C-alpha positions in Angstrom: 11.2 -22.3 2.4 8.8 -20.2 4.5 8.9 -17.4 1.9 7.9 -19.9 -0.8 5.0 -21.2 1.3 3.7 -17.7 2.2 4.1 -16.6 -1.4 1.7 -19.4 -2.5 -0.9 -17.8 -0.3 -1.0 -14.7 -2.5 -4.6 -13.8 -3.1 -5.7 -15.5 0.1 -6.1 -12.5 2.5 -7.6 -14.6 5.4 -4.7 -17.1 5.3 -2.1 -14.3 5.1 -3.7 -12.5 8.1 -3.4 -15.7 10.0 0.3 -16.0 9.1 0.8 -12.6 10.7 -0.4 -13.9 14.1 1.5 -17.1 14.0 5.0 -15.6 14.4 6.7 -12.2 14.3 9.1 -13.6 11.8 6.2 -14.4 9.4 4.8 -10.9 9.4 7.0 -9.1 6.8 6.5 -11.8 4.1 2.8 -12.0 4.8 2.4 -8.2 4.7 4.4 -8.2 1.4 1.6 -10.3 -0.1 -1.3 -8.6 1.8 -0.3 -5.1 0.7 1.2 -5.9 -2.7 -1.5 -3.9 -4.5 -3.1 -1.0 -2.6 -5.9 1.2 -4.0 -7.4 4.1 -2.2 -9.2 7.4 -2.9 -7.0 10.6 -3.0 -9.3 12.2 -0.4 -8.0 9.7 2.1 -4.4 10.6 1.6 -4.3 12.9 4.7 -5.8 10.1 6.8 -3.2 7.7 5.5 -0.4 10.1 6.5 -1.9 10.5 10.0 -2.3 6.8 10.5 1.2 6.0 9.2 3.5 9.0 9.9 6.6 6.8 9.6 6.7 5.4 6.0 8.9 2.5 7.0 6.1 1.2 9.3 3.4 1.8 6.7 1.8 -1.0 4.6 2.9 1.0 1.6 6.5 0.2 2.5 5.8 -3.3 1.2 3.5 -2.2 -1.7 4.5 -3.2 -5.2 1.7 -1.2 -6.9 -0.2 1.8 -5.6 -3.3 3.2 -7.3 -4.7 6.5 -6.1 -8.1 7.2 -7.6 -10.0 10.5 -7.9 -6.9 12.7 -8.0 -8.1 16.2 -8.4 -7.1 17.9 -11.7 -4.6 20.8 -11.2 -4.3 23.4 -13.8 -2.3 26.6 -13.8 -2.5 29.7 -15.9 0.9 30.6 -17.3 1.3 34.4 -17.9 2.1 35.2 -21.4 1.1 31.9 -23.0 -1.2 32.3 -25.9 -1.0 36.1 -25.9 
């Protein structure tokens, strides 16, 4: 029943954050909705890794969609191609 109630708060970050301080048992479900969609800049990836060295304790653990913007283009020259 609790999961259904917390799921109805999807899109209400203030209410979801409040759920996290009500009870430890509410945290996983509230975080699942808070961090369902994460977007950040590729230049912050190292900072993210430093902040959350253990992936199982990271908000990304509960993320359903992850968008990383401004990913640098990588190109490589292959010897012998086109010659």
